[in-house]
DOVOVO-272290 format. One record per residue (C-alpha): x, y, z negated; residue number from 0. Coordinates in steps of 0.25 Angstrom, whole numbers, plus 5000, padded with zeros to 4 digits. Layout:
REM DOVOVO-272290
     xx     yy     zz     k
      X      Y      Z   NUM
...
END
This chain:
REM DOVOVO-272290
     xx     yy     zz     k
   4957   4922   4990     0
   4954   4937   4989     1
   4964   4948   4992     2
   4962   4962   4987     3
   4971   4973   4992     4
   4974   4984   4981     5
   4978   4998   4985     6
   4981   5007   4974     7
   4980   5022   4978     8
   4983   5034   4969     9
   4977   5048   4970    10
   4978   5054   4983    11
   4982   5067   4976    12
   4995   5061   4972    13
   4998   5054   4986    14
   5012   5054   4992    15
   5019   5065   4985    16
   5032   5061   4991    17
   5026   5066   5004    18
   5024   5080   4999    19
   5034   5086   5007    20
   5028   5081   5020    21
   5013   5081   5017    22
   5004   5091   5009    23
   4995   5086   4998    24
   4983   5084   5006    25
   4991   5077   5017    26
   4997   5067   5007    27
   4983   5064   5002    28
   4978   5062   5016    29
   4990   5053   5020    30
   4988   5044   5008    31
   4974   5043   5011    32
   4976   5039   5025    33
   4987   5029   5021    34
   4977   5022   5012    35
   4967   5022   5023    36
   4977   5014   5032    37
   4980   5005   5021    38
   4966   5002   5018    39
   4963   5000   5033    40
   4974   4989   5034    41
   4969   4982   5021    42
   4955   4982   5025    43
   4959   4975   5038    44
   4967   4964   5032    45
   4959   4952   5032    46
   4967   4946   5020    47
   4962   4957   5011    48
   4948   4955   5005    49
   4947   4968   4996    50
   4953   4981   4995    51
   4955   4988   4981    52
   4960   5002   4980    53
   4965   5007   4967    54
   4963   5022   4966    55
   4956   5033   4958    56
   4957   5042   4970    57
   4943   5044   4976    58
   4947   5048   4990    59
   4955   5035   4991    60
   4944   5027   4985    61
   4934   5032   4995    62
   4944   5029   5006    63
   4946   5015   5001    64
   4931   5012   4999    65
   4930   5014   5014    66
   4938   5002   5016    67
   4930   4994   5006    68
   4940   4995   4995    69
   4937   4993   4981    70
   4942   5005   4972    71
   4948   5002   4959    72
   4953   5013   4949    73
   4967   5015   4946    74
   4971   5009   4933    75
   4972   5017   4920    76
   4987   5016   4921    77
   4991   5023   4934    78
   5001   5017   4944    79
   5002   5007   4955    80
   5007   4996   4947    81
   4995   4997   4937    82
   4985   4998   4949    83
   4990   4986   4956    84
   4992   4978   4943    85
   4978   4981   4938    86
   4971   4978   4951    87
   4978   4965   4952    88
   4973   4961   4939    89
   4959   4965   4942    90
   4959   4958   4956    91
   4965   4945   4949    92
   4954   4945   4939    93
   4944   4947   4950    94
   4949   4935   4957    95
   4956   4941   4969    96
   4967   4932   4974    97
   4977   4942   4980    98
   4980   4957   4978    99
   4987   4965   4989   100
   4992   4978   4984   101
   4995   4989   4995   102
   4998   5004   4993   103
   4990   5015   5001   104
   5002   5021   5008   105
   5006   5010   5018   106
   4998   5015   5030   107
   5005   5005   5040   108
   5000   4993   5033   109
   4992   4984   5042   110
   4982   4972   5040   111
   4993   4963   5047   112
   5003   4967   5036   113
   4993   4964   5025   114
   4990   4951   5031   115
   5005   4947   5031   116
   5005   4950   5016   117
   4992   4942   5013   118
   4992   4930   5023   119
   4994   4918   5015   120
   4996   4926   5002   121
   4989   4921   4989   122
   4987   4907   4993   123
   4996   4901   4983   124
   4991   4897   4969   125
   5003   4904   4964   126
   5004   4920   4963   127
   5009   4927   4975   128
   5015   4940   4978   129
   5018   4947   4991   130
   5025   4961   4993   131
   5027   4970   5004   132
   5038   4980   5001   133
   5040   4994   5006   134
   5049   4995   5018   135
   5061   4999   5009   136
   5059   4987   5000   137
   5056   4996   4989   138
   5041   4997   4986   139
   5030   4987   4986   140
   5020   4991   4997   141
   5011   4979   4996   142
   5010   4967   4986   143
   5001   4955   4986   144
   4998   4947   4974   145
   4991   4934   4972   146
   4984   4934   4962   147
   4983   4949   4961   148
   4988   4949   4946   149
   5000   4940   4949   150
   5011   4952   4949   151
   5016   4963   4941   152
   5019   4975   4949   153
   5031   4985   4950   154
   5027   4995   4960   155
   5037   5007   4961   156
   5052   5008   4965   157
   5058   4996   4970   158
   5044   4988   4968   159
   5047   4978   4979   160
   5058   4972   4972   161
   5051   4974   4958   162
   5039   4966   4964   163
   5048   4955   4969   164
   5054   4953   4955   165
   5040   4954   4948   166
   5035   4943   4957   167
   5046   4934   4954   168
   5045   4937   4939   169
   5031   4931   4940   170
   5036   4919   4947   171
   5030   4924   4961   172
   5039   4923   4973   173
   5036   4936   4980   174
   5033   4937   4995   175
   5038   4949   5003   176
   5032   4954   5016   177
   5039   4966   5023   178
   5029   4974   5031   179
   5031   4987   5038   180
   5018   4993   5037   181
   5016   4990   5022   182
   5030   4993   5020   183
   5029   5008   5023   184
   5023   5016   5012   185
   5022   5031   5014   186
   5028   5039   5003   187
   5038   5048   5009   188
   5041   5056   5022   189
   5050   5045   5027   190
   5039   5035   5025   191
   5030   5043   5034   192
   5041   5044   5044   193
   5042   5029   5044   194
   5027   5028   5045   195
   5027   5036   5058   196
   5039   5029   5064   197
   5033   5016   5061   198
   5020   5020   5068   199
   5027   5025   5080   200
   5034   5011   5081   201
   5022   5003   5079   202
   5012   5000   5091   203
   5001   4996   5081   204
   4995   5010   5078   205
   4999   5008   5063   206
   4997   5019   5053   207
   4982   5023   5055   208
   4977   5035   5048   209
   4990   5038   5041   210
   4998   5040   5054   211
   4986   5048   5060   212
   4986   5057   5048   213
   5001   5059   5048   214
   5001   5062   5063   215
   4990   5072   5061   216
   4998   5080   5051   217
   5010   5080   5060   218
   5019   5071   5052   219
   5030   5069   5062   220
   5034   5084   5062   221
   5033   5084   5047   222
   5042   5072   5046   223
   5052   5079   5055   224
   5052   5091   5047   225
   5053   5083   5034   226
   5065   5075   5038   227
   5072   5088   5045   228
   5071   5095   5031   229
   5077   5083   5024   230
   5088   5082   5035   231
END
């Protein structure tokens, strides 16, 4: 069975607006770019993934993704994450792909081992299967796997983890859940960056790759101290 990883990426120009008090425009673009690189590194190294599909209209992202052997597909006419994943799932199913793994571009602590936890033994049933990895706060959906790729409707957005559980059950699918710390940490706010740096300090595995190096280069620890001091 073929498994395709699908990573939708919006324009870098619009990246991570909620970090505007901590990073300037160029830094936010660079942060998102290096996070995408770390995600692609983990996906490329996962032996259970056969193909990488990046859905984007951003030429810089496309050039980066091609360096990892990714296929680039344009964003759908109707913009949005739900539309991008839904449309790509339909395309992959029509192409005979057995499993689709959705992953966002802002989970830089993801590892090949975590992706293997999601995919090991997945999709072997002759019935539709759905696996979800929630965000650490159990609000968002930071990774989903679908077999076949078009077996689900999607509800990304606020409280999407619980929405997806309900959507799966509505389709007669018993959803599987895996709580994984790397995938569970998506980077949207200064608090997320603080947690990222704390997690890297706790870890002995050298996680975070280019993302952590970039944040260290711009002096993120001091910026965070000033950010939270101002809030306090």
